[in-house]
C-alpha positions in Angstrom: 14.6 8.1 20.2 13.5 5.0 18.1 10.1 6.6 17.4 11.8 9.8 16.3 13.8 7.7 13.8 11.0 5.7 12.6 8.6 8.4 11.5 11.0 10.0 8.9 11.7 6.5 7.5 8.1 5.9 7.0 7.8 9.3 5.2 10.4 8.2 2.8 8.8 4.8 2.5 5.5 6.2 1.5 6.9 8.7 -1.0 9.3 6.1 -2.6 6.4 3.5 -3.0 4.9 6.2 -5.4 8.0 6.6 -7.4 8.7 3.0 -8.4 7.1 3.6 -11.8 9.7 6.1 -12.8 11.7 3.7 -14.8 9.3 4.2 -17.8 10.7 7.7 -18.4 13.9 7.7 -20.1 16.1 10.8 -20.1 19.3 10.6 -22.1 21.7 13.7 -22.2 24.5 14.4 -24.7 26.7 16.7 -22.4 30.3 17.9 -23.1 30.5 19.4 -19.6 31.4 16.8 -17.1 30.5 17.1 -13.5 33.0 18.2 -10.7 33.5 14.9 -9.7 33.4 11.5 -11.5 33.7 8.1 -10.0 35.0 5.5 -12.3 33.9 2.0 -11.1 31.3 -0.7 -11.6 28.1 1.2 -10.6 25.5 -0.6 -8.3 23.0 0.8 -5.9 25.3 1.1 -3.1 27.7 3.4 -5.2 24.8 5.5 -6.3 23.7 5.7 -2.5 27.2 6.7 -1.5 27.3 9.4 -4.0 24.0 10.8 -3.0 24.8 10.8 0.8 28.2 12.2 0.2 26.5 15.4 -1.5 24.4 15.8 1.8 27.6 16.8 3.4 28.2 19.6 0.9 24.5 20.8 1.5 24.8 21.0 5.2 28.0 23.1 4.8 26.4 25.5 2.5 26.3 29.0 4.1 22.6 29.5 3.4 21.5 26.1 5.0 23.8 26.6 8.0 22.1 29.9 8.6 18.6 28.5 8.3 19.3 25.7 10.7 21.6 27.4 13.2 18.8 28.4 15.5 15.9 26.3 14.3 14.7 23.2 12.4 13.0 24.3 9.4 10.6 21.6 7.8 12.0 19.7 5.0 9.9 18.0 2.2 12.0 15.1 0.9 11.0 13.9 -2.5 14.3 12.2 -3.2 15.9 10.9 -6.2 13.9 10.4 -9.4 15.0 7.6 -11.8 14.9 9.0 -15.3 16.6 5.9 -16.7 15.3 2.5 -18.0 17.6 0.7 -15.6 16.3 -1.0 -12.6 17.6 1.0 -9.5 16.6 0.5 -5.8 15.2 3.9 -5.1 13.5 2.9 -1.9 16.8 2.1 -0.4 18.6 5.0 -1.8 16.1 7.4 -0.7 15.9 5.6 2.5 19.5 6.2 3.1 19.1 9.8 2.4 16.2 10.2 5.0 18.3 8.4 7.5 21.4 10.5 7.1 19.1 13.7 7.2 17.5 12.3 10.3 20.7 11.9 12.0 21.8 15.5 11.3 18.9 16.7 13.5 18.9 20.0 11.3 15.4 19.6 9.9 11.9 18.5 10.6 10.0 16.6 8.1 6.8 17.4 5.9 3.8 15.3 7.1 3.8 11.7 5.6 0.1 11.7 4.3 0.5 15.0 2.6 3.8 13.9 1.1 2.2 10.8 -0.2 -0.7 12.7 -1.8 1.6 15.3 -3.5 3.8 12.5 -4.9 0.6 10.8 -6.5 -0.2 14.2 -7.9 3.2 14.7 -9.5 3.9 11.3 -10.9 2.9 12.4 -14.5 5.1 15.5 -14.4 8.4 14.3 -12.7 10.8 16.0 -15.2 8.9 19.3 -14.7 9.2 19.1 -10.9 13.0 18.4 -11.1 13.7 21.1 -13.6 11.2 23.8 -12.7 11.7 25.6 -9.6 8.3 26.9 -9.7 6.9 23.4 -9.5 9.1 22.6 -6.6 7.8 25.6 -4.8 4.2 24.5 -5.5 4.9 21.1 -3.9 6.6 22.6 -0.9 3.7 25.0 -0.3 1.2 22.1 -0.5 2.9 20.3 2.2 3.7 23.2 4.3 7.4 22.8 3.8 10.2 25.3 4.1 12.5 23.6 1.8 12.2 20.8 -0.6 15.0 18.2 -1.5 14.5 16.7 -4.7 17.0 14.9 -7.3 17.8 12.7 -10.2 19.3 9.8 -11.7 19.9 10.2 -15.5 22.1 9.0 -18.3 24.6 11.2 -19.8 26.4 10.0 -23.1 29.6 11.5 -24.4 31.2 10.7 -27.6 34.8 11.1 -29.0 35.8 10.1 -32.6 36.7 6.6 -31.3 35.1 6.0 -28.0 31.7 6.3 -26.4 31.2 6.5 -22.6 27.9 6.5 -20.7 27.6 7.9 -17.2 25.0 8.0 -14.5 24.4 11.5 -13.4 23.3 11.9 -9.8 22.0 15.3 -8.9 20.4 16.9 -5.7 18.7 20.2 -5.3 17.5 22.1 -2.3 14.7 24.5 -2.9 13.8 27.5 -0.7 10.1 27.7 -0.6 10.0 31.3 0.5 12.2 32.7 -2.2 11.3 29.9 -4.8 14.8 29.3 -5.9 17.3 26.6 -5.5 19.8 27.6 -2.9 21.9 24.7 -3.3 22.6 21.9 -5.9 25.3 19.5 -6.8 25.9 16.6 -9.1 28.3 13.7 -9.5 28.7 11.5 -12.3 29.4 7.7 -12.2 30.9 6.0 -15.2 28.8 3.2 -16.3 30.1 1.9 -19.5 32.7 2.8 -22.3 33.3 1.2 -25.5 35.3 1.8 -28.6 33.3 3.0 -31.7 33.3 3.1 -35.5 32.2 6.0 -37.6 30.5 7.7 -34.5 28.2 4.5 -34.0 
């Protein structure tokens, strides 16, 4: 039992080791449409991790996911969350927690760790494309012979009002079906990072 738990965690470790450099890619979005859920509190790695893990429950309850995992354990490639901010975020811990929760669910098998490490390296210069473009996700899933790909992001979202500016972390997870080449499930949450009064839109 311990051996079965160790292997997916090693997979996550290898993938995550190649993603540490991601802080150099800063994605800031100005968005007037909030996510369905916003947590307003001091944001640390534990809060981000809890947000991501809570979305897995929604994924498991999805009709298409339940149908796919009802009588078999499809192979899942876990790329995990990509950090599109300049902020220091412990991706290894957060993505490791995602892997642990997925393993405990016993719904999936996991893509080969060596293949995932190789593909993670190949995509390190095109992370935004990998997250945004379903075709790119399909390409990665095909390369590691996975039925599904789980990929997500942490990005900054800024919203301004005449006298106030709020900055959020947006945490998103997507599940891609390799066979259809489409995202069959996705969810996002926002975590209020900071707010301040502003003058003349500054």
